[in-house]
C-alpha positions in Angstrom: 0.0 -0.2 -0.3 1.5 3.2 -0.8 1.3 6.1 1.0 -0.1 9.5 -1.1 0.0 13.4 0.0 -2.7 15.5 -2.2 -2.4 18.9 -3.0 -5.8 19.9 -4.1 -6.4 23.1 -6.2 -8.7 26.2 -5.8 -10.3 24.9 -8.6 -11.8 22.3 -6.6 -13.4 24.4 -3.9 -15.0 27.5 -5.8 -15.4 31.0 -4.8 -18.0 31.2 -2.2 -19.3 29.1 0.6 -22.7 27.8 -1.4 -20.4 26.8 -4.5 -17.7 25.0 -2.0 -20.4 22.6 -0.8 -21.5 21.7 -4.2 -18.0 21.4 -5.5 -16.6 19.4 -2.7 -19.2 16.2 -3.6 -17.3 16.1 -6.4 -13.7 16.6 -5.3 -14.9 13.6 -3.2 -15.1 11.3 -5.6 -11.5 11.0 -6.8 -10.3 10.9 -3.7 -12.5 8.2 -2.0 -11.4 6.4 -5.5 -7.9 6.4 -4.3 -8.5 5.0 -1.0 -10.7 2.3 -2.0 -7.8 1.4 -4.1 -6.2 0.7 -0.5 -4.1 3.9 -0.7 -3.2 5.9 2.4 -4.1 9.6 1.5 -3.3 12.6 3.2 -5.1 15.7 1.9 -3.7 19.5 2.2 -6.0 22.1 -0.1 -5.6 25.9 -1.1 -7.7 28.9 0.2 -7.0 31.9 -1.6 -10.7 33.1 -2.6 -11.4 31.8 0.8 -9.1 33.5 3.0 -9.5 36.8 1.2 -13.0 36.6 1.5 -12.8 36.1 5.2 -9.9 38.8 5.7 -12.4 41.6 3.4 -15.3 41.1 5.4 -13.5 41.8 8.8 -12.0 44.8 7.0 -15.5 45.8 5.4 -17.3 45.5 9.1 -15.2 47.3 11.1 -15.4 50.0 8.6 -18.8 50.4 9.1 -19.0 49.7 12.9 -15.8 50.6 14.7 -17.3 48.2 17.7 -16.0 45.0 15.3 -12.5 44.7 15.1 -10.4 43.6 12.1 -9.2 39.7 12.1 -5.1 39.7 11.7 -4.1 37.9 8.9 -3.0 34.7 10.7 -6.2 34.3 12.6 -8.0 34.6 8.9 -6.3 31.4 8.0 -7.3 29.6 11.1 -11.1 30.3 10.2 -10.3 29.4 6.3 -8.9 26.1 7.4 -11.7 25.1 9.5 -14.6 25.8 7.2 -12.8 24.5 4.2 -12.3 21.2 6.5 -15.7 21.4 7.5 -17.1 21.1 4.2 -14.8 18.6 2.9 -15.0 16.5 6.2 -18.9 15.9 5.4 -18.4 15.5 1.6 -15.4 12.9 2.1 -17.3 10.9 5.4 -20.2 10.8 2.9 -18.5 9.4 0.0 -16.4 6.6 1.8 -19.7 5.4 4.0 -21.8 5.0 0.7 -18.7 2.7 -0.4 -18.6 0.8 2.7 -15.3 2.3 4.0 -15.0 2.8 7.9 -12.7 5.6 8.3 -13.0 9.1 9.8 -11.8 12.4 7.9 -10.4 14.9 10.3 -9.2 18.4 10.0 -6.1 19.9 11.5 -5.6 23.2 12.3 -2.1 23.6 11.2 1.1 25.9 12.1 3.9 25.5 9.8 7.1 27.3 11.1 8.8 29.5 8.8 12.0 31.2 9.1 12.0 35.0 10.3 14.9 35.9 8.4 13.6 34.3 5.1 14.2 36.9 2.4 10.5 36.8 1.7 9.8 38.9 4.2 12.0 41.8 2.3 10.2 41.2 -0.4 6.0 40.9 0.3 4.6 39.6 -2.9 1.8 37.8 -2.3 -1.8 40.0 -3.0 -4.4 39.1 -0.6 -7.7 40.8 -0.1 -10.0 43.4 -1.9 -9.4 45.7 -4.3 -8.8 49.6 -3.8 -8.9 52.6 -5.3 -4.7 54.2 -5.5 -6.5 57.0 -3.1 -7.6 54.2 -0.5 -4.2 52.4 -1.0 -2.1 55.4 -0.1 -4.2 55.6 3.3 -4.0 51.8 4.6 -0.3 52.5 4.0 0.2 55.4 5.9 -2.5 54.3 8.3 -1.8 50.3 9.0 1.7 50.2 7.3 0.6 47.7 4.7 2.4 47.5 1.4 -0.1 47.8 -1.4 0.7 47.3 -5.2 -1.3 47.6 -8.6 -2.6 44.7 -9.7 -3.3 43.8 -13.4 -5.0 47.2 -14.0 -8.0 46.0 -11.5 -6.9 48.2 -8.5 -4.6 47.9 -5.8 -4.6 45.2 -3.2 -2.0 44.5 -0.2 0.7 42.0 -0.6 2.2 40.0 2.3 5.3 37.9 2.3 5.5 34.0 0.8 7.8 32.5 3.3 9.3 28.9 2.6 7.9 26.4 5.3 10.6 24.7 7.5 8.6 22.4 9.8 4.7 21.5 10.6 4.0 22.0 14.6 1.2 19.5 14.3 3.3 16.7 12.2 3.0 13.9 15.2 -0.3 14.5 15.8 -1.1 14.1 11.8 1.5 11.0 11.8 -0.8 9.3 14.7 -3.8 10.0 12.6 -2.3 8.7 9.5 -1.0 5.5 11.3 -4.5 4.8 13.3 -5.8 4.4 9.5 -7.9 7.4 9.3 -7.9 10.4 6.7 -6.4 13.6 7.7 -6.7 17.1 6.1 -4.1 19.7 7.2 -1.7 22.3 6.1 -4.9 24.2 4.7 -4.0 27.0 2.2 -0.2 26.9 3.4 -1.0 26.0 7.1 -0.7 29.2 9.4 2.7 30.9 9.2 4.5 30.8 12.7 7.7 32.2 14.1 9.0 29.8 16.9 11.4 32.0 19.6 12.0 29.2 22.3 8.2 27.7 23.2 6.3 30.5 21.8 4.6 30.7 18.7 3.4 33.7 16.7 1.4 34.0 13.6 2.8 36.5 11.1 0.7 37.8 8.3 2.3 36.0 5.3 1.1 33.0 3.5 2.9 30.2 2.4 2.7 28.4 -0.8 0.3 25.4 -0.5 2.3 23.4 -2.8 5.4 24.1 -0.9 3.8 23.0 2.1 2.3 20.0 0.8 5.7 19.1 -0.1 7.0 19.2 3.2 4.1 17.4 5.0 4.7 14.6 2.5 8.2 14.4 3.4 7.5 14.4 7.0 4.6 11.7 7.0 6.9 9.6 4.5 4.8 9.7 1.7 5.3 7.7 -1.6 3.7 10.3 -4.1 2.9 13.8 -4.0 0.2 14.5 -6.1 -0.6 18.0 -6.9 -4.2 18.2 -8.5 -4.5 21.5 -10.8 -7.2 22.7 -13.3 -4.8 20.9 -16.1 -4.2 17.1 -17.4 -0.9 17.7 -17.8 2.0 20.5 -17.6 3.6 21.9 -20.7 6.5 24.0 -22.0 5.7 27.0 -24.9 2.2 27.0 -23.0 -0.6 28.8 -25.1 1.9 28.9 -28.2 1.3 26.8 -31.3 4.7 25.2 -30.5 3.0 24.1 -26.9 4.1 20.6 -25.8 2.5 18.6 -23.2 4.8 16.5 -20.8 4.5 12.7 -20.1 7.4 12.2 -17.9 10.6 14.3 -16.3 13.4 13.8 -14.3 14.3 16.6 -11.6 16.9 17.7 -13.9 14.8 18.2 -16.8 11.8 19.8 -14.6 14.8 22.7 -13.3 16.0 23.0 -16.7 12.5 23.9 -18.3 11.6 26.0 -15.0 15.2 27.8 -15.8 14.0 28.8 -19.1 10.9 30.5 -18.1 8.5 27.7 -19.1 6.3 28.0 -16.0 4.3 30.6 -14.9 6.1 32.4 -11.9 2.3 32.8 -9.8 0.9 29.4 -11.3 2.8 26.2 -12.5 6.1 27.1 -10.8 5.7 26.6 -7.5 4.1 23.6 -8.3 7.0 22.3 -10.7 9.6 23.1 -7.6 7.2 21.6 -5.0 7.2 18.3 -7.2 11.3 18.6 -7.8 11.8 18.9 -3.7 9.5 16.2 -3.2 11.1 13.7 -5.4 14.7 15.1 -4.3 13.9 14.5 -0.7 14.2 10.8 -0.7 15.2 7.9 -3.1 12.1 6.3 -4.6 10.0 9.3 -4.2 7.6 10.6 -7.1 5.6 13.5 -8.5 2.6 14.1 -10.4 1.0 17.0 -11.7 -2.5 16.5 -13.3 -6.4 17.3 -13.2 -8.5 16.2 -10.2 -10.8 14.0 -12.4 -8.0 12.3 -13.7 -5.9 11.3 -10.2 -7.0 7.7 -10.3 -5.8 7.2 -14.0 -2.4 9.3 -13.3 -1.6 7.1 -10.2 -1.6 3.9 -12.9 0.5 5.9 -15.3 -1.9 6.7 -17.6 -2.1 10.5 -17.6 -0.6 13.4 -15.9 3.3 14.4 -15.7 5.1 12.4 -13.9 8.2 14.0 -12.2 10.6 11.2 -10.4 14.4 9.8 -10.8 13.5 6.7 -11.1 
């Protein structure tokens, strides 16, 4: 029996609570397929739209009623883990019970340790929350110390650092759940970024890339395969051009070469490819697969998807 780390993309969750509640029913099917095949599964998920919605809601409410506090970003991340986990737990439990699979599903609100000296803190780059006018963005910079940037002609947004994951605080609990034969959902949205000073953990306003956090969790829980599930069946070079070529299989050396040549978009496919490389190189025999959610089962059988390995 293999152990599979699955990183769910945002396309599996939708943009509103109502949309998410419906989509997770479909999301649960291929995950249950893998469990039914006998694989142990560890699950992570994105939270981009959800954490932005939570953050914006508290900001807007605070602007209307000063008695309502704004919510710090680490707490927004924790809230998103709870609400997405709740929906996933219910959908997966329903699907597993319908197949006669006696397996509990649990979400762990996960803290991920980052290095306070990570260079990302010197260069915040990850947009979060809603859009503002130039005048509003200048006011937020003065009043709250936010860093604001113009985002693709749509307005100004706050940006926060995106440091690399160093360790996962709850890793031992997560390992125990896996060992007990149950399905655990963890490092949602990349986890809550925390800095550790002695015994004290302090949340910081940052966003950890979900795929890098999934890679770290896969390493720590000794998974055999990292599944990065996204919107495309296979990754490609020269994407969107007449010379586009879909890739079936890559070594980490080939994947790194294509990344260095600029074939993968920095905010989209590049972090997925880099997470796959890190995972494969973390231990001999490990492999990573990038594909779409609906093709997960076929990809594990080698019938589709992009396989990154050194085997």
